[in-house]
C-alpha positions, -999 to 999 in steps of 0.1 A, spaced: 0 0 0 28 24 8 44 17 -26 11 26 -43 7 58 -24 42 68 -32 37 61 -69 5 83 -69 23 110 -50 51 110 -76 25 113 -105 7 141 -88 39 161 -85 45 162 -123 48 199 -134 44 196 -172 15 188 -196 13 151 -201 47 145 -187 56 109 -180 71 92 -149 78 56 -142 56 31 -123 71 6 -99 81 -17 -127 96 11 -149 66 14 -172 54 49 -183 27 66 -163 12 99 -175 -8 125 -155 -29 148 -176 -59 171 -171 -80 201 -182 -95 230 -164 -122 248 -184 -146 274 -170 -170 298 -187 -189 328 -174 -224 328 -189 -253 352 -191 -283 333 -203 -321 335 -206 -350 318 -224 -377 338 -241 -411 325 -251 -431 295 -240 -454 294 -209 -425 296 -185 -397 321 -197 -364 319 -179 -352 353 -167 -317 364 -175 -292 350 -150 -254 349 -146 -235 317 -138 -201 301 -139 -202 268 -157 -177 239 -159 -169 226 -194 -159 191 -185 -128 198 -165 -109 166 -158 -80 148 -142 -66 116 -155 -38 91 -153 -29 65 -179 -1 42 -187 11 10 -204 31 -21 -196 52 -38 -223 42 -75 -223 65 -86 -252 60 -93 -288 44 -58 -294 16 -66 -269 9 -40 -242 -14 -37 -212 -31 -3 -213 -51 15 -186 -67 49 -180 -86 64 -150 -102 97 -159 -122 118 -134 -144 148 -142 -147 176 -116 -163 210 -113 -138 237 -101 -167 261 -96 -187 237 -74 -162 213 -59 -180 182 -72 -169 151 -90 -170 113 -89 -138 92 -93 -132 76 -127 -166 88 -141 -151 97 -175 -133 74 -199 -117 47 -177 -108 12 -184 -81 -15 -189 -72 -36 -219 -47 -51 -243 -32 -34 -274 -11 -46 -303 0 -24 -332 -10 -51 -358 -42 -63 -342 -57 -33 -324 -70 -27 -289 -96 -44 -267 -106 -24 -236 -133 -28 -209 -147 -2 -186 -166 31 -190 -160 48 -223 -174 70 -251 -194 50 -277 -180 49 -313 -206 74 -326 -196 100 -300 -159 94 -306 -163 98 -344 -190 124 -348 -191 147 -318 -159 166 -310 -142 160 -344 -172 177 -362 -179 205 -338 -159 238 -338 -166 240 -300 -153 203 -296 -185 192 -279 -180 217 -251 -201 248 -251 -237 263 -250 -236 258 -288 -220 224 -290 -232 197 -314 -253 179 -288 -278 207 -284 -297 200 -316 -278 174 -336 -270 138 -327 -306 133 -314 -300 161 -289 -269 142 -276 -288 109 -271 -264 94 -296 -233 110 -281 -230 88 -250 -204 76 -226 -215 42 -214 -206 21 -184 -200 -17 -185 -187 -16 -221 -162 -37 -240 -148 -21 -271 -125 -31 -300 -105 -4 -318 -87 -15 -350 -52 -2 -359 -52 25 -386 -47 9 -420 -44 31 -451 -63 59 -432 -91 36 -420 -100 29 -384 -130 9 -371 -145 9 -336 -170 -16 -321 -187 -14 -287 -212 -33 -266 -227 -21 -233 -237 -51 -213 -273 -59 -202 -265 -59 -165 -300 -45 -157 -318 -74 -174 -350 -85 -157 -381 -105 -167 -397 -75 -185 -366 -58 -198 -333 -64 -215 -314 -31 -217 -282 -31 -237 -265 -9 -263 -241 -15 -292 -225 6 -319 -198 9 -345 -180 35 -364 -156 37 -394 -134 66 -401 -111 74 -430 -88 104 -426 -56 121 -436 -42 155 -427 -68 175 -447 -99 153 -449 -120 133 -424 -149 110 -433 -170 89 -410 -201 67 -407 -215 55 -374 -244 33 -361 -258 28 -327 -287 7 -312 -304 11 -278 -326 -18 -266 -353 -11 -239 -340 24 -235 -353 60 -239 -329 89 -237 -305 70 -215 -332 56 -191 -342 19 -190 -377 18 -207 -391 -17 -215 -405 -20 -250 -386 11 -265 -359 7 -291 -337 35 -304 -315 34 -335 -292 60 -350 -273 64 -383 -248 92 -388 -224 104 -414 -200 133 -412 -169 149 -427 -145 178 -424 -121 193 -448 -93 218 -442 -93 245 -468 -76 280 -470 -71 281 -432 -106 269 -423 -118 236 -410 -153 230 -426 -174 205 -407 -207 187 -414 -227 160 -397 -261 144 -406 -281 118 -388 -314 99 -387 -328 85 -355 -357 61 -350 -376 53 -318 -405 30 -312 -439 48 -318 -423 80 -330 -416 97 -363 -380 93 -376 -360 123 -366 -335 140 -390 -308 164 -378 -277 180 -391 -249 204 -381 -226 227 -401 -196 242 -385 -164 262 -392 -132 269 -374 -115 296 -394 -80 306 -385 -76 342 -394 -41 344 -380 -19 320 -362 -37 324 -329 -71 339 -339 -100 316 -346 -135 325 -358 -160 298 -348 -195 292 -360 -221 264 -360 -256 260 -373 -278 230 -363 -312 219 -374 -336 192 -362 -371 181 -373 -396 154 -363 -389 128 -336 -422 132 -318 -450 107 -312 -469 99 -344 -502 115 -332 -486 149 -322 -473 179 -340 -436 172 -349 -409 192 -332 -388 217 -353 -359 236 -340 -325 250 -348 -295 266 -331 -269 291 -341 -236 298 -323 -209 322 -333 -177 329 -314 -140 337 -312 -110 320 -296 -75 332 -290 -47 307 -284 -21 319 -260 -3 286 -264 -12 250 -272 -22 246 -236 -42 278 -229 -69 297 -247 -96 323 -240 -129 322 -259 -162 341 -262 -194 333 -281 -231 339 -286 -257 312 -289 -294 312 -298 -318 283 -299 -352 285 -317 -379 260 -309 -405 266 -336 -426 236 -324 -420 219 -290 -390 222 -267 -367 195 -281 -336 217 -285 -316 234 -258 -280 244 -251 -255 217 -257 -240 223 -222 -258 240 -193 -293 235 -205 -322 256 -192 -356 243 -181 -380 254 -209 -415 248 -221 -428 244 -257 -417 274 -277 -390 284 -253 -359 298 -269 -327 298 -248 -300 323 -257 -268 335 -241 -233 349 -242 -203 333 -227 -166 340 -221 -140 318 -205 -106 302 -203 -92 267 -208 -59 253 -197 -47 217 -202 -18 200 -185 
């Protein structure tokens, strides 16, 4: 026990971003993290219960993690990661509640890992296709990706990640049916394929939820999602697009998309913009939801580790209240339209 505590203390003392130390057996151990906070001024107009303007400090997925490997010979490695999210503004967090697991990896055969991890659709189509990297009022889960229902991190998963071959990478995942009972059999599975080089990124992903509705065990409800996406780097801009169709038992098929840009005007100056749209997805006997979101912003990179950013976000629910902010949602009624301005700072280590 004393040796374990000493090793953790040594890791915690690391001063540099992602700097490695050695475990008890000489294998590399890396401490890393992110602190990311925004100051928001938000409100929601319209609907039967408008939200008055309020100020708040919001965490944007700050985290602390430790990961490492052990060489087992013949190219085979044991791999592990323990990643914990915390809220610097509120002092809350649960140990290893983010991507955490253990597995085996080989450069020729890929990686098998078990634990709690992002599903392939989220890995392939959330942060890579969002100028706000899936972290903001305007992030891609506010309107697209079935309002984030297909951008999940699941517990009790086993995943396979292929090696990259000629630019192609495949991921497969299964979330176990540990809550199975006589009247329910909740499980999830998904897959993604990505082809990329330095300038172009293309992806397709699929995900299935059995006996589940919006992440809650619901007997008799099935959800299924298909998504495609791409980005291209052109004249200093990263142009992004994602489109998905999502089906649920006894509802109309939902269609949603997102278009984004991260335009580097100078070496450290970024103009950010995203537009998202969603329609349908309601029960077959009701008026179908329609909504969109627009977000525009600016980012200044002091370094590769530290930036400041500011942006404006507006959500419009033409029918229903399906769409909301991607992060820091407000409680709205049908026709409610959240909007807000934010400014903040991010540092990684």
